[in-house]
C-alpha positions, 0 to 999 in steps of 0.5 A: 540310507542303510539296510538293517536287519533285526537279529532273530537269534543270539548273539544280540537277538532283537538288535539291528545290524547289517546283514551277514553270516558265516562263510561256507567252505570254498566260498570267498568272503565277498561271495558270502557277503553277497549270499548272506544279504540275499538270504536275509533280505531278498536283495541282490547286491554288488559288493564293493570296497572293504571297509573294516575287519573286527575280531570279536571275542565274547566271554561268559561270566567265568571268562570262557569264550562264548562266541568268537567271530570275525566281522568283515564289512564291505560297502554294497549296493542293491542291483536287484531282488525284492526286500523281504524278511527271512528266518534269520531276520525278524525285520528288514528295513532301510534306515536314513542315516539321521535315524540311526541314533534311534535304533537299537544297534549292535556294537559292531554296527555302531562302530561301523557307522561311526567310522563311516561318519553316518553317526557320532559315537 
């Protein structure tokens, strides 16, 4: 199964994705991943293997950049904490791999799960 958060704010409010967020000044990407998972879900994780890096530029109808973000995906496993929602996540839940196709996922989450073989394109 995979841990998903329902995004509370744009971009993609109402869609499910894996936990994540901004890297703070002086923080490594792995440290940010660990912190963001805890802040959004209440779980303490051990961050493992790098899976993917996605450069995503979203433009408005006039072609201006609306959002530009880089997504760095790691495998992680829970080692402590207690599952809970946060101000960033409207909902937090574990989803079995065979149910991912029934969830309203962000495009980056779909891409990741297809790459990992958890679902088909």
